[in-house]
Every structure is written in C-alpha cells, then in structure tokens.
Legacy VTK file of the C-alpha trace (Angstrom):
# vtk DataFile Version 3.0
C-alpha trace
ASCII
DATASET POLYDATA
POINTS 132 float
8.022 0.986 -48.821
9.372 4.342 -47.578
6.015 4.985 -45.887
6.519 1.866 -43.766
9.985 3.031 -42.711
8.709 6.471 -41.735
5.677 5.030 -39.947
7.798 2.363 -38.260
10.337 4.951 -37.136
7.560 7.172 -35.775
5.992 4.258 -33.888
9.371 3.196 -32.520
10.129 6.772 -31.444
6.767 7.078 -29.702
7.298 3.723 -27.990
10.712 4.817 -26.713
9.188 8.027 -25.301
6.353 6.110 -23.614
8.719 3.535 -22.127
11.126 6.214 -20.920
8.354 8.192 -19.255
6.945 5.005 -17.706
10.399 4.239 -16.295
10.696 7.776 -14.943
7.267 7.506 -13.312
8.206 4.167 -11.780
11.489 5.629 -10.466
9.604 8.640 -9.112
7.085 6.388 -7.343
9.907 4.302 -5.855
11.686 7.437 -4.648
8.453 8.752 -3.124
7.965 5.446 -1.318
11.541 5.738 -0.061
10.871 9.271 1.189
7.812 8.036 3.074
9.800 5.165 4.623
12.617 7.540 5.579
10.216 10.005 7.199
8.446 7.162 9.018
11.474 5.252 10.296
14.790 7.040 9.669
13.654 10.485 10.834
13.677 9.220 14.416
17.432 9.822 14.284
18.280 11.487 10.937
17.052 14.608 9.208
15.821 13.010 5.986
14.079 15.859 4.163
13.294 19.536 4.310
10.097 18.636 6.190
12.078 16.911 8.971
14.875 19.498 9.262
13.988 20.281 12.880
14.006 16.606 13.898
16.582 13.908 14.236
19.348 13.595 16.791
22.009 16.287 16.642
24.891 13.786 16.622
23.364 11.788 13.758
24.217 12.915 10.213
21.400 14.041 7.974
20.812 12.229 4.701
22.090 15.302 2.837
25.316 15.454 4.851
25.926 11.768 4.146
25.344 12.333 0.423
27.423 15.503 0.157
30.320 14.550 2.440
30.959 10.889 1.710
32.216 9.551 -1.600
30.828 6.108 -0.758
27.418 7.427 0.309
25.537 5.186 -2.127
27.175 2.053 -0.728
26.434 3.234 2.794
22.747 3.719 1.977
22.617 0.307 0.274
24.120 -1.429 3.320
22.909 0.765 6.179
21.098 -2.144 7.863
24.478 -3.856 8.491
26.154 -0.711 9.853
26.013 0.112 13.571
23.786 1.083 15.228
21.171 -0.147 12.739
21.464 -3.928 13.404
20.302 -3.240 16.960
16.841 -2.191 15.780
16.355 -3.227 12.134
15.452 -6.639 10.820
14.057 -7.951 7.561
10.682 -9.547 6.958
11.069 -13.292 7.383
14.063 -13.022 9.728
13.895 -14.901 12.997
12.635 -13.008 16.015
15.277 -11.300 18.124
16.546 -13.363 21.050
15.073 -12.152 24.333
18.554 -11.431 25.679
19.269 -9.142 22.668
16.281 -6.798 22.523
16.051 -3.938 20.058
17.509 -0.736 21.471
14.517 1.301 20.256
11.228 0.403 18.587
12.141 -2.252 16.049
11.845 -1.547 12.333
11.019 -4.476 10.071
11.843 -3.854 6.412
11.636 -5.737 3.151
14.447 -5.774 0.609
12.133 -3.715 -1.629
12.057 -1.091 1.147
15.853 -0.819 0.959
15.559 -0.326 -2.817
13.024 2.450 -2.209
15.240 4.163 0.382
18.173 3.991 -2.033
16.004 5.471 -4.811
15.113 8.321 -2.455
18.799 8.923 -1.656
19.572 8.896 -5.389
16.847 11.506 -5.894
18.258 13.690 -3.107
21.703 13.453 -4.704
20.293 14.340 -8.130
18.399 17.301 -6.655
21.625 18.730 -5.202
23.199 18.767 -8.671
20.353 20.810 -10.190
LINES 1 133
132 0 1 2 3 4 5 6 7 8 9 10 11 12 13 14 15 16 17 18 19 20 21 22 23 24 25 26 27 28 29 30 31 32 33 34 35 36 37 38 39 40 41 42 43 44 45 46 47 48 49 50 51 52 53 54 55 56 57 58 59 60 61 62 63 64 65 66 67 68 69 70 71 72 73 74 75 76 77 78 79 80 81 82 83 84 85 86 87 88 89 90 91 92 93 94 95 96 97 98 99 100 101 102 103 104 105 106 107 108 109 110 111 112 113 114 115 116 117 118 119 120 121 122 123 124 125 126 127 128 129 130 131
C-alpha cells in the first residue's frame, strides 16, 4: 500500500512539473507572438524592444517607459485600442469597415482579441524582465 502512495506521489509530482513547464512554454510563446506584433505594428510610433530602440516617434512613450512610470500600465496595455490616438487606426477583425469620411490616420492595423492578449503577455514579460 505504501508503494502506491510513493508511486502516486511521484507521478503527481512529475505531472505538476510537466504541466507547469507546458504553461511556461505557452506563456513564452504568447509573449513572443506579442513581441512580434509589437515590432510589426506598434514600433511605427513606440520603441517596443531593444531591437527597436532607434525607432519610434520621439514624443511617443516607449513600452518600457509606460511600464516603469505608470502604476496602471497593465490596464493601459489591455485597453490601448480605446485610447487616443489608437482608435483612429486600429480596428478588430469582424468590425465594420471605417466610414469613408473617417479614414484611418495612418495605415490601418486590424487585430484580433487574441492579438491583444499576446501584446499584454509581451508587456508582462517586459515588466518581469525589469525586476530581474
């Protein structure tokens, strides 16, 4: 009977490790997707990573400045698409086309809600990296 407890505990422990590492890999993949999206779309205006540090618009805050300087940075990243100037050039998949009298101010970006999750995962990773 004790053998079953030991074996069961070992199996359960191994399962927990596998599930935890799978979750970490999934989070890492989501963050990487967010980084790619940020470098593709957000880097037009923001510095989003070390690789884009010479880009962006000087009056636009970098992702790192937003994370370090604002207590509500996570909420801002989660709702960026509703915050000016983003509504002028961002829409979601499935949204109606923009009216002709309200064109996008720059090349339009069409995102999915999963893309927002990925961008938020990337911001979370940047924040975690600053604590290390």
